[in-house]
A tleap script that builds the chain and sets N, CA, C and O, in Angstrom:
source leaprc.protein.ff14SB
mol = sequence {
  NMET SER CYS ILE GLU GLN MET LYS TYR GLU
  ILE LEU LEU ASP LYS THR THR TYR LYS ALA
  ALA ARG GLU TYR ILE GLU LYS ASN SER ASP
  GLU VAL TYR TYR VAL SER PRO GLY TYR LYS
  ILE PHE LYS ASP TYR HIE ILE ILE GLY VAL
  PRO PRO ILE ALA LEU GLY ALA LYS GLY ASN
  ALA LEU ILE PHE THR TYR THR LYS PRO CYS
  TYR GLY THR PHE VAL LEU THR ILE ASP ASN
  GLU ASP SER THR LYS GLU ILE ASN ARG VAL
  ARG GLU ILE GLU ASN GLU LYS VAL ILE ALA
  SER LEU LYS LYS GLY LYS THR PRO GLU SER
  SER LYS ALA SER SER THR ASN TYR GLN ASP
  MET TRP LYS CLYS
}
set mol.1.N position { 43.077 98.612 3.256 }
set mol.1.CA position { 41.711 98.338 2.811 }
set mol.1.C position { 41.591 96.849 2.493 }
set mol.1.O position { 42.482 96.255 1.886 }
set mol.2.N position { 40.513 96.283 2.900 }
set mol.2.CA position { 40.340 94.864 2.632 }
set mol.2.C position { 39.390 94.590 1.484 }
set mol.2.O position { 39.282 93.452 1.029 }
set mol.3.N position { 38.696 95.618 1.007 }
set mol.3.CA position { 37.716 95.385 -0.049 }
set mol.3.C position { 37.606 96.621 -0.952 }
set mol.3.O position { 37.549 97.755 -0.477 }
set mol.4.N position { 37.580 96.374 -2.235 }
set mol.4.CA position { 37.423 97.469 -3.192 }
set mol.4.C position { 36.118 98.220 -2.929 }
set mol.4.O position { 36.045 99.437 -3.099 }
set mol.5.N position { 35.101 97.486 -2.516 }
set mol.5.CA position { 33.794 98.109 -2.247 }
set mol.5.C position { 33.875 99.215 -1.202 }
set mol.5.O position { 33.022 100.102 -1.174 }
set mol.6.N position { 34.891 99.172 -0.341 }
set mol.6.CA position { 35.037 100.178 0.712 }
set mol.6.C position { 35.792 101.419 0.229 }
set mol.6.O position { 35.894 102.409 0.952 }
set mol.7.N position { 36.319 101.357 -1.001 }
set mol.7.CA position { 37.073 102.484 -1.541 }
set mol.7.C position { 36.160 103.347 -2.409 }
set mol.7.O position { 35.133 102.892 -2.911 }
set mol.8.N position { 36.563 104.595 -2.567 }
set mol.8.CA position { 35.812 105.506 -3.434 }
set mol.8.C position { 36.288 105.281 -4.869 }
set mol.8.O position { 37.400 105.670 -5.228 }
set mol.9.N position { 35.449 104.658 -5.679 }
set mol.9.CA position { 35.811 104.325 -7.054 }
set mol.9.C position { 34.747 104.833 -8.005 }
set mol.9.O position { 33.639 105.192 -7.606 }
set mol.10.N position { 35.122 104.852 -9.283 }
set mol.10.CA position { 34.182 105.205 -10.342 }
set mol.10.C position { 34.170 104.053 -11.340 }
set mol.10.O position { 35.225 103.530 -11.700 }
set mol.11.N position { 32.991 103.661 -11.785 }
set mol.11.CA position { 32.859 102.610 -12.791 }
set mol.11.C position { 32.952 103.261 -14.167 }
set mol.11.O position { 32.157 104.137 -14.509 }
set mol.12.N position { 33.934 102.820 -14.947 }
set mol.12.CA position { 34.122 103.355 -16.293 }
set mol.12.C position { 33.446 102.485 -17.345 }
set mol.12.O position { 32.990 102.983 -18.374 }
set mol.13.N position { 33.383 101.181 -17.082 }
set mol.13.CA position { 32.800 100.223 -18.013 }
set mol.13.C position { 32.252 99.080 -17.178 }
set mol.13.O position { 32.945 98.562 -16.302 }
set mol.14.N position { 31.001 98.678 -17.444 }
set mol.14.CA position { 30.427 97.614 -16.620 }
set mol.14.C position { 29.982 96.416 -17.450 }
set mol.14.O position { 29.696 96.530 -18.642 }
set mol.15.N position { 29.934 95.266 -16.786 }
set mol.15.CA position { 29.485 93.995 -17.377 }
set mol.15.C position { 30.097 93.779 -18.754 }
set mol.15.O position { 29.396 93.720 -19.764 }
set mol.16.N position { 31.422 93.662 -18.770 }
set mol.16.CA position { 32.170 93.558 -20.007 }
set mol.16.C position { 33.030 92.305 -20.015 }
set mol.16.O position { 33.022 91.532 -19.057 }
set mol.17.N position { 33.762 92.108 -21.085 }
set mol.17.CA position { 34.678 90.975 -21.185 }
set mol.17.C position { 36.081 91.430 -20.792 }
set mol.17.O position { 36.365 92.626 -20.726 }
set mol.18.N position { 36.949 90.459 -20.532 }
set mol.18.CA position { 38.337 90.795 -20.207 }
set mol.18.C position { 39.007 91.516 -21.377 }
set mol.18.O position { 39.744 92.482 -21.179 }
set mol.19.N position { 38.747 91.045 -22.589 }
set mol.19.CA position { 39.348 91.653 -23.773 }
set mol.19.C position { 38.882 93.096 -23.939 }
set mol.19.O position { 39.697 93.988 -24.177 }
set mol.20.N position { 37.589 93.328 -23.816 }
set mol.20.CA position { 37.053 94.684 -23.954 }
set mol.20.C position { 37.585 95.595 -22.844 }
set mol.20.O position { 37.849 96.774 -23.080 }
set mol.21.N position { 37.741 95.052 -21.646 }
set mol.21.CA position { 38.280 95.825 -20.527 }
set mol.21.C position { 39.725 96.232 -20.813 }
set mol.21.O position { 40.105 97.384 -20.603 }
set mol.22.N position { 40.530 95.274 -21.297 }
set mol.22.CA position { 41.928 95.559 -21.633 }
set mol.22.C position { 42.008 96.635 -22.715 }
set mol.22.O position { 42.802 97.569 -22.601 }
set mol.23.N position { 41.197 96.511 -23.756 }
set mol.23.CA position { 41.205 97.492 -24.837 }
set mol.23.C position { 40.795 98.878 -24.338 }
set mol.23.O position { 41.373 99.886 -24.746 }
set mol.24.N position { 39.805 98.922 -23.461 }
set mol.24.CA position { 39.359 100.198 -22.897 }
set mol.24.C position { 40.497 100.853 -22.111 }
set mol.24.O position { 40.752 102.049 -22.253 }
set mol.25.N position { 41.174 100.060 -21.285 }
set mol.25.CA position { 42.277 100.586 -20.478 }
set mol.25.C position { 43.403 101.075 -21.381 }
set mol.25.O position { 43.976 102.135 -21.131 }
set mol.26.N position { 43.726 100.322 -22.420 }
set mol.26.CA position { 44.792 100.722 -23.341 }
set mol.26.C position { 44.468 102.040 -24.044 }
set mol.26.O position { 45.358 102.866 -24.248 }
set mol.27.N position { 43.221 102.241 -24.410 }
set mol.27.CA position { 42.817 103.446 -25.141 }
set mol.27.C position { 42.642 104.670 -24.245 }
set mol.27.O position { 42.784 105.801 -24.710 }
set mol.28.N position { 42.335 104.456 -22.970 }
set mol.28.CA position { 41.978 105.563 -22.092 }
set mol.28.C position { 42.979 105.840 -20.986 }
set mol.28.O position { 42.640 106.503 -20.005 }
set mol.29.N position { 44.198 105.352 -21.118 }
set mol.29.CA position { 45.229 105.571 -20.107 }
set mol.29.C position { 46.436 106.263 -20.720 }
set mol.29.O position { 46.728 106.104 -21.905 }
set mol.30.N position { 47.132 107.034 -19.893 }
set mol.30.CA position { 48.378 107.662 -20.329 }
set mol.30.C position { 49.513 106.641 -20.317 }
set mol.30.O position { 50.407 106.688 -21.163 }
set mol.31.N position { 49.473 105.724 -19.359 }
set mol.31.CA position { 50.477 104.672 -19.222 }
set mol.31.C position { 49.738 103.354 -19.040 }
set mol.31.O position { 48.703 103.307 -18.375 }
set mol.32.N position { 50.268 102.279 -19.631 }
set mol.32.CA position { 49.658 100.963 -19.484 }
set mol.32.C position { 50.738 99.966 -19.063 }
set mol.32.O position { 51.821 99.926 -19.648 }
set mol.33.N position { 50.436 99.174 -18.058 }
set mol.33.CA position { 51.327 98.125 -17.576 }
set mol.33.C position { 50.559 96.813 -17.622 }
set mol.33.O position { 49.346 96.783 -17.410 }
set mol.34.N position { 51.271 95.733 -17.899 }
set mol.34.CA position { 50.625 94.425 -17.990 }
set mol.34.C position { 51.090 93.554 -16.829 }
set mol.34.O position { 52.283 93.450 -16.545 }
set mol.35.N position { 50.129 92.937 -16.171 }
set mol.35.CA position { 50.422 92.097 -15.016 }
set mol.35.C position { 49.807 90.712 -15.215 }
set mol.35.O position { 48.943 90.512 -16.069 }
set mol.36.N position { 50.264 89.789 -14.425 }
set mol.36.CA position { 49.752 88.418 -14.478 }
set mol.36.C position { 48.541 88.277 -13.567 }
set mol.36.O position { 48.377 89.060 -12.632 }
set mol.37.N position { 47.694 87.291 -13.827 }
set mol.37.CA position { 46.576 87.033 -12.914 }
set mol.37.C position { 47.111 86.780 -11.503 }
set mol.37.O position { 48.129 86.112 -11.320 }
set mol.38.N position { 46.416 87.318 -10.528 }
set mol.38.CA position { 46.836 87.178 -9.139 }
set mol.38.C position { 47.664 88.338 -8.638 }
set mol.38.O position { 47.978 88.405 -7.450 }
set mol.39.N position { 48.027 89.261 -9.527 }
set mol.39.CA position { 48.800 90.430 -9.121 }
set mol.39.C position { 48.015 91.203 -8.061 }
set mol.39.O position { 46.808 91.405 -8.194 }
set mol.40.N position { 48.718 91.632 -7.005 }
set mol.40.CA position { 48.063 92.335 -5.899 }
set mol.40.C position { 48.150 93.851 -6.069 }
set mol.40.O position { 49.218 94.396 -6.348 }
set mol.41.N position { 47.014 94.520 -5.898 }
set mol.41.CA position { 47.007 95.980 -5.806 }
set mol.41.C position { 46.342 96.352 -4.493 }
set mol.41.O position { 45.576 95.576 -3.921 }
set mol.42.N position { 46.651 97.551 -4.029 }
set mol.42.CA position { 46.107 98.043 -2.755 }
set mol.42.C position { 46.336 97.034 -1.625 }
set mol.42.O position { 45.452 96.793 -0.803 }
set mol.43.N position { 47.519 96.460 -1.600 }
set mol.43.CA position { 48.019 95.547 -0.572 }
set mol.43.C position { 47.395 94.162 -0.575 }
set mol.43.O position { 48.119 93.180 -0.404 }
set mol.44.N position { 46.100 94.036 -0.758 }
set mol.44.CA position { 45.518 92.699 -0.622 }
set mol.44.C position { 44.399 92.372 -1.613 }
set mol.44.O position { 43.636 91.431 -1.398 }
set mol.45.N position { 44.301 93.134 -2.679 }
set mol.45.CA position { 43.297 92.856 -3.696 }
set mol.45.C position { 43.980 92.184 -4.881 }
set mol.45.O position { 44.877 92.765 -5.492 }
set mol.46.N position { 43.560 90.959 -5.209 }
set mol.46.CA position { 44.135 90.211 -6.319 }
set mol.46.C position { 43.345 90.481 -7.596 }
set mol.46.O position { 42.119 90.375 -7.618 }
set mol.47.N position { 44.063 90.828 -8.651 }
set mol.47.CA position { 43.423 91.023 -9.950 }
set mol.47.C position { 43.302 89.658 -10.617 }
set mol.47.O position { 44.262 88.889 -10.670 }
set mol.48.N position { 42.118 89.377 -11.118 }
set mol.48.CA position { 41.929 88.132 -11.855 }
set mol.48.C position { 41.528 88.460 -13.284 }
set mol.48.O position { 40.987 89.530 -13.562 }
set mol.49.N position { 41.798 87.530 -14.178 }
set mol.49.CA position { 41.438 87.758 -15.563 }
set mol.49.C position { 42.256 86.907 -16.497 }
set mol.49.O position { 43.017 86.035 -16.079 }
set mol.50.N position { 42.082 87.182 -17.775 }
set mol.50.CA position { 42.796 86.477 -18.832 }
set mol.50.C position { 43.972 87.359 -19.250 }
set mol.50.O position { 43.774 88.516 -19.622 }
set mol.51.N position { 45.193 86.823 -19.193 }
set mol.51.CA position { 46.356 87.636 -19.554 }
set mol.51.C position { 46.355 88.027 -21.027 }
set mol.51.O position { 45.797 87.296 -21.846 }
set mol.52.N position { 46.951 89.136 -21.386 }
set mol.52.CA position { 47.611 90.086 -20.501 }
set mol.52.C position { 46.586 90.999 -19.832 }
set mol.52.O position { 45.669 91.501 -20.480 }
set mol.53.N position { 46.751 91.201 -18.557 }
set mol.53.CA position { 45.844 92.064 -17.794 }
set mol.53.C position { 46.463 93.457 -17.738 }
set mol.53.O position { 47.590 93.626 -17.272 }
set mol.54.N position { 45.729 94.439 -18.209 }
set mol.54.CA position { 46.236 95.811 -18.270 }
set mol.54.C position { 45.877 96.579 -17.004 }
set mol.54.O position { 44.762 96.485 -16.489 }
set mol.55.N position { 46.850 97.340 -16.521 }
set mol.55.CA position { 46.638 98.341 -15.476 }
set mol.55.C position { 46.976 99.669 -16.131 }
set mol.55.O position { 48.014 99.801 -16.779 }
set mol.56.N position { 46.106 100.645 -15.965 }
set mol.56.CA position { 46.348 101.940 -16.584 }
set mol.56.C position { 46.556 103.028 -15.555 }
set mol.56.O position { 46.062 102.949 -14.430 }
set mol.57.N position { 47.295 104.042 -15.960 }
set mol.57.CA position { 47.489 105.222 -15.125 }
set mol.57.C position { 47.121 106.437 -15.964 }
set mol.57.O position { 47.574 106.598 -17.097 }
set mol.58.N position { 46.295 107.276 -15.380 }
set mol.58.CA position { 45.923 108.534 -16.030 }
set mol.58.C position { 45.992 109.598 -14.954 }
set mol.58.O position { 45.099 109.705 -14.114 }
set mol.59.N position { 47.057 110.384 -14.983 }
set mol.59.CA position { 47.305 111.309 -13.892 }
set mol.59.C position { 47.614 110.514 -12.640 }
set mol.59.O position { 48.513 109.673 -12.642 }
set mol.60.N position { 46.872 110.775 -11.562 }
set mol.60.CA position { 47.050 110.027 -10.318 }
set mol.60.C position { 46.041 108.896 -10.177 }
set mol.60.O position { 45.997 108.230 -9.143 }
set mol.61.N position { 45.237 108.675 -11.198 }
set mol.61.CA position { 44.184 107.653 -11.138 }
set mol.61.C position { 44.702 106.316 -11.660 }
set mol.61.O position { 45.393 106.260 -12.677 }
set mol.62.N position { 44.365 105.260 -10.962 }
set mol.62.CA position { 44.676 103.903 -11.391 }
set mol.62.C position { 43.428 103.331 -12.045 }
set mol.62.O position { 42.339 103.401 -11.476 }
set mol.63.N position { 43.580 102.765 -13.237 }
set mol.63.CA position { 42.463 102.172 -13.972 }
set mol.63.C position { 42.735 100.680 -14.058 }
set mol.63.O position { 43.809 100.272 -14.502 }
set mol.64.N position { 41.777 99.860 -13.640 }
set mol.64.CA position { 42.000 98.421 -13.564 }
set mol.64.C position { 40.691 97.654 -13.704 }
set mol.64.O position { 39.606 98.226 -13.606 }
set mol.65.N position { 40.811 96.355 -13.934 }
set mol.65.CA position { 39.627 95.499 -14.025 }
set mol.65.C position { 39.269 94.976 -12.646 }
set mol.65.O position { 40.130 94.769 -11.791 }
set mol.66.N position { 37.996 94.771 -12.457 }
set mol.66.CA position { 37.478 94.217 -11.214 }
set mol.66.C position { 36.403 93.212 -11.601 }
set mol.66.O position { 35.423 93.564 -12.257 }
set mol.67.N position { 36.588 91.966 -11.196 }
set mol.67.CA position { 35.617 90.924 -11.508 }
set mol.67.C position { 34.918 90.513 -10.237 }
set mol.67.O position { 35.557 90.122 -9.260 }
set mol.68.N position { 33.615 90.601 -10.254 }
set mol.68.CA position { 32.801 90.220 -9.107 }
set mol.68.C position { 31.926 89.046 -9.541 }
set mol.68.O position { 31.097 89.190 -10.440 }
set mol.69.N position { 32.107 87.886 -8.906 }
set mol.69.CA position { 31.305 86.719 -9.289 }
set mol.69.C position { 29.809 87.046 -9.315 }
set mol.69.O position { 29.295 87.747 -8.444 }
set mol.70.N position { 29.148 86.537 -10.304 }
set mol.70.CA position { 27.713 86.721 -10.536 }
set mol.70.C position { 27.346 88.111 -11.062 }
set mol.70.O position { 26.193 88.338 -11.431 }
set mol.71.N position { 28.298 89.039 -11.103 }
set mol.71.CA position { 28.013 90.383 -11.602 }
set mol.71.C position { 28.810 90.725 -12.845 }
set mol.71.O position { 28.395 91.575 -13.632 }
set mol.72.N position { 29.955 90.072 -13.035 }
set mol.72.CA position { 30.753 90.287 -14.227 }
set mol.72.C position { 32.010 91.087 -13.989 }
set mol.72.O position { 32.433 91.301 -12.853 }
set mol.73.N position { 32.602 91.529 -15.096 }
set mol.73.CA position { 33.852 92.278 -15.066 }
set mol.73.C position { 33.580 93.750 -15.324 }
set mol.73.O position { 32.790 94.111 -16.197 }
set mol.74.N position { 34.246 94.585 -14.552 }
set mol.74.CA position { 34.082 96.031 -14.623 }
set mol.74.C position { 35.448 96.668 -14.809 }
set mol.74.O position { 36.466 96.078 -14.446 }
set mol.75.N position { 35.476 97.861 -15.368 }
set mol.75.CA position { 36.682 98.674 -15.369 }
set mol.75.C position { 36.417 99.786 -14.367 }
set mol.75.O position { 35.460 100.550 -14.494 }
set mol.76.N position { 37.297 99.858 -13.360 }
set mol.76.CA position { 37.159 100.853 -12.303 }
set mol.76.C position { 38.343 101.807 -12.340 }
set mol.76.O position { 39.408 101.482 -12.866 }
set mol.77.N position { 38.137 102.980 -11.776 }
set mol.77.CA position { 39.228 103.916 -11.564 }
set mol.77.C position { 39.142 104.437 -10.136 }
set mol.77.O position { 38.061 104.705 -9.611 }
set mol.78.N position { 40.296 104.570 -9.536 }
set mol.78.CA position { 40.402 105.136 -8.192 }
set mol.78.C position { 41.458 106.225 -8.258 }
set mol.78.O position { 42.559 106.006 -8.763 }
set mol.79.N position { 41.118 107.394 -7.750 }
set mol.79.CA position { 42.031 108.530 -7.765 }
set mol.79.C position { 42.159 109.055 -6.341 }
set mol.79.O position { 41.374 109.893 -5.900 }
set mol.80.N position { 43.160 108.548 -5.633 }
set mol.80.CA position { 43.423 109.003 -4.269 }
set mol.80.C position { 44.885 108.741 -3.930 }
set mol.80.O position { 45.671 108.392 -4.811 }
set mol.81.N position { 45.246 108.900 -2.702 }
set mol.81.CA position { 46.632 108.703 -2.271 }
set mol.81.C position { 47.089 107.258 -2.497 }
set mol.81.O position { 48.234 107.018 -2.883 }
set mol.82.N position { 46.195 106.302 -2.257 }
set mol.82.CA position { 46.543 104.889 -2.461 }
set mol.82.C position { 46.800 104.578 -3.940 }
set mol.82.O position { 47.694 103.796 -4.264 }
set mol.83.N position { 46.023 105.185 -4.828 }
set mol.83.CA position { 46.228 104.922 -6.255 }
set mol.83.C position { 47.567 105.481 -6.718 }
set mol.83.O position { 48.236 104.870 -7.552 }
set mol.84.N position { 47.961 106.620 -6.195 }
set mol.84.CA position { 49.267 107.194 -6.530 }
set mol.84.C position { 50.385 106.261 -6.089 }
set mol.84.O position { 51.354 106.060 -6.822 }
set mol.85.N position { 50.256 105.695 -4.905 }
set mol.85.CA position { 51.259 104.737 -4.409 }
set mol.85.C position { 51.313 103.498 -5.304 }
set mol.85.O position { 52.397 103.000 -5.608 }
set mol.86.N position { 50.165 103.008 -5.720 }
set mol.86.CA position { 50.117 101.818 -6.585 }
set mol.86.C position { 50.760 102.080 -7.933 }
set mol.86.O position { 51.500 101.241 -8.446 }
set mol.87.N position { 50.483 103.231 -8.506 }
set mol.87.CA position { 51.071 103.580 -9.801 }
set mol.87.C position { 52.594 103.627 -9.674 }
set mol.87.O position { 53.307 103.098 -10.527 }
set mol.88.N position { 53.086 104.255 -8.616 }
set mol.88.CA position { 54.532 104.325 -8.400 }
set mol.88.C position { 55.131 102.938 -8.187 }
set mol.88.O position { 56.240 102.668 -8.647 }
set mol.89.N position { 54.415 102.063 -7.500 }
set mol.89.CA position { 54.896 100.703 -7.252 }
set mol.89.C position { 54.984 99.919 -8.569 }
set mol.89.O position { 55.960 99.205 -8.799 }
set mol.90.N position { 53.964 100.051 -9.433 }
set mol.90.CA position { 53.973 99.355 -10.719 }
set mol.90.C position { 55.121 99.878 -11.584 }
set mol.90.O position { 55.806 99.097 -12.244 }
set mol.91.N position { 55.331 101.187 -11.583 }
set mol.91.CA position { 56.437 101.765 -12.346 }
set mol.91.C position { 57.776 101.205 -11.861 }
set mol.91.O position { 58.645 100.861 -12.662 }
set mol.92.N position { 57.925 101.122 -10.554 }
set mol.92.CA position { 59.160 100.602 -9.961 }
set mol.92.C position { 59.391 99.145 -10.359 }
set mol.92.O position { 60.512 98.757 -10.687 }
set mol.93.N position { 58.340 98.349 -10.331 }
set mol.93.CA position { 58.451 96.941 -10.727 }
set mol.93.C position { 58.863 96.836 -12.191 }
set mol.93.O position { 59.707 96.009 -12.537 }
set mol.94.N position { 58.286 97.655 -13.045 }
set mol.94.CA position { 58.642 97.639 -14.465 }
set mol.94.C position { 60.097 98.042 -14.663 }
set mol.94.O position { 60.798 97.445 -15.480 }
set mol.95.N position { 60.559 99.051 -13.924 }
set mol.95.CA position { 61.952 99.469 -14.033 }
set mol.95.C position { 62.889 98.362 -13.579 }
set mol.95.O position { 63.949 98.173 -14.176 }
set mol.96.N position { 62.522 97.626 -12.536 }
set mol.96.CA position { 63.338 96.512 -12.059 }
set mol.96.C position { 63.435 95.424 -13.120 }
set mol.96.O position { 64.487 94.803 -13.272 }
set mol.97.N position { 62.357 95.186 -13.854 }
set mol.97.CA position { 62.388 94.187 -14.929 }
set mol.97.C position { 63.376 94.595 -16.004 }
set mol.97.O position { 64.136 93.764 -16.501 }
set mol.98.N position { 63.370 95.871 -16.367 }
set mol.98.CA position { 64.286 96.362 -17.398 }
set mol.98.C position { 65.725 96.246 -16.900 }
set mol.98.O position { 66.597 95.785 -17.636 }
set mol.99.N position { 65.977 96.655 -15.673 }
set mol.99.CA position { 67.327 96.573 -15.112 }
set mol.99.C position { 67.784 95.119 -15.040 }
set mol.99.O position { 68.929 94.815 -15.373 }
set mol.100.N position { 66.902 94.221 -14.610 }
set mol.100.CA position { 67.259 92.809 -14.519 }
set mol.100.C position { 67.606 92.243 -15.884 }
set mol.100.O position { 68.561 91.475 -16.007 }
set mol.101.N position { 66.846 92.609 -16.919 }
set mol.101.CA position { 67.142 92.085 -18.256 }
set mol.101.C position { 68.463 92.656 -18.777 }
set mol.101.O position { 69.188 91.963 -19.492 }
set mol.102.N position { 68.784 93.892 -18.438 }
set mol.102.CA position { 70.061 94.467 -18.865 }
set mol.102.C position { 71.221 93.788 -18.147 }
set mol.102.O position { 72.280 93.593 -18.744 }
set mol.103.N position { 71.042 93.425 -16.886 }
set mol.103.CA position { 72.086 92.724 -16.145 }
set mol.103.C position { 72.355 91.347 -16.734 }
set mol.103.O position { 73.476 90.846 -16.655 }
set mol.104.N position { 71.346 90.740 -17.319 }
set mol.104.CA position { 71.514 89.427 -17.939 }
set mol.104.C position { 72.121 89.539 -19.327 }
set mol.104.O position { 72.333 88.526 -19.993 }
set mol.105.N position { 72.404 90.755 -19.771 }
set mol.105.CA position { 73.024 90.939 -21.072 }
set mol.105.C position { 72.039 91.005 -22.221 }
set mol.105.O position { 72.434 90.872 -23.380 }
set mol.106.N position { 70.794 91.203 -21.931 }
set mol.106.CA position { 69.777 91.272 -22.985 }
set mol.106.C position { 69.564 92.718 -23.390 }
set mol.106.O position { 68.521 93.307 -23.107 }
set mol.107.N position { 70.554 93.282 -24.049 }
set mol.107.CA position { 70.413 94.650 -24.527 }
set mol.107.C position { 69.557 94.646 -25.775 }
set mol.107.O position { 69.454 93.611 -26.434 }
set mol.108.N position { 68.949 95.742 -26.118 }
set mol.108.CA position { 68.111 95.786 -27.318 }
set mol.108.C position { 68.857 95.339 -28.569 }
set mol.108.O position { 68.259 94.696 -29.432 }
set mol.109.N position { 70.163 95.664 -28.699 }
set mol.109.CA position { 70.925 95.262 -29.884 }
set mol.109.C position { 71.142 93.755 -29.931 }
set mol.109.O position { 71.159 93.171 -31.015 }
set mol.110.N position { 71.310 93.107 -28.765 }
set mol.110.CA position { 71.608 91.673 -28.762 }
set mol.110.C position { 70.407 90.832 -29.170 }
set mol.110.O position { 70.565 89.672 -29.550 }
set mol.111.N position { 69.229 91.392 -29.096 }
set mol.111.CA position { 68.041 90.633 -29.471 }
set mol.111.C position { 67.750 90.701 -30.970 }
set mol.111.O position { 66.895 89.973 -31.475 }
set mol.112.N position { 68.458 91.570 -31.672 }
set mol.112.CA position { 68.247 91.694 -33.114 }
set mol.112.C position { 68.924 90.536 -33.841 }
set mol.112.O position { 69.905 89.972 -33.355 }
set mol.113.N position { 68.395 90.194 -34.995 }
set mol.113.CA position { 69.015 89.160 -35.820 }
set mol.113.C position { 70.325 89.693 -36.382 }
set mol.113.O position { 70.464 90.893 -36.622 }
set mol.114.N position { 71.274 88.805 -36.589 }
set mol.114.CA position { 72.561 89.244 -37.120 }
set mol.114.C position { 72.387 89.708 -38.568 }
set mol.114.O position { 71.440 89.330 -39.257 }
set mol.115.N position { 73.328 90.535 -38.997 }
set mol.115.CA position { 73.238 91.068 -40.353 }
set mol.115.C position { 73.748 90.069 -41.391 }
set mol.115.O position { 73.647 90.321 -42.591 }
set mol.116.N position { 74.294 88.940 -40.941 }
set mol.116.CA position { 74.773 87.912 -41.858 }
set mol.116.C position { 73.579 87.273 -42.549 }
set mol.116.O position { 72.585 86.928 -41.910 }
set mol.117.N position { 73.692 87.121 -43.874 }
set mol.117.CA position { 72.571 86.500 -44.561 }
set mol.117.C position { 72.706 84.976 -44.532 }
set mol.117.O position { 73.746 84.456 -44.126 }
set mol.118.N position { 71.699 84.280 -44.945 }
set mol.118.CA position { 71.617 82.823 -44.855 }
set mol.118.C position { 72.722 82.137 -45.644 }
set mol.118.O position { 73.306 81.167 -45.160 }
set mol.119.N position { 73.024 82.615 -46.844 }
set mol.119.CA position { 74.050 81.987 -47.680 }
set mol.119.C position { 75.441 82.134 -47.074 }
set mol.119.O position { 76.257 81.217 -47.176 }
set mol.120.N position { 75.726 83.277 -46.442 }
set mol.120.CA position { 77.039 83.499 -45.831 }
set mol.120.C position { 77.277 82.539 -44.671 }
set mol.120.O position { 78.421 82.172 -44.407 }
set mol.121.N position { 76.234 82.130 -43.984 }
set mol.121.CA position { 76.378 81.227 -42.846 }
set mol.121.C position { 76.949 79.893 -43.307 }
set mol.121.O position { 77.704 79.267 -42.562 }
set mol.122.N position { 76.616 79.442 -44.500 }
set mol.122.CA position { 77.036 78.121 -44.971 }
set mol.122.C position { 78.365 78.122 -45.706 }
set mol.122.O position { 78.880 77.059 -46.052 }
set mol.123.N position { 78.930 79.305 -45.951 }
set mol.123.CA position { 80.227 79.395 -46.636 }
set mol.123.C position { 81.372 79.000 -45.718 }
set mol.123.O position { 82.426 78.584 -46.200 }
set mol.124.N position { 81.198 79.117 -44.440 }
set mol.124.CA position { 82.275 78.843 -43.469 }
set mol.124.C position { 82.578 77.411 -43.325 }
set mol.124.O position { 83.457 77.042 -42.546 }
savepdb mol mol.pdb
quit
């Protein structure tokens, strides 16, 4: 697909701000993923906005922002075979990020502050 307009979508929120769109997606999705501006969905559609940009999944439906110049920002949902593929792709990308951070040695325990207090550090 080369244009969102050619897909069967539903408008969940219209003429809104990026912040309000993100909050709506966070509140109305089962899963939320954050992407950078320019992230591609449906092969060739670039998401634009102010980071963090939320992508939501609710069942097989993908919930995302769509900005159309002169018309504003909308929250759309698409529930079809392509949306299922996109949700799986986003999940896979998120899993790769977690695996990559674990390979670099960034385990959840290593990011915690040490249990040594400030005074003990200077006794050595």
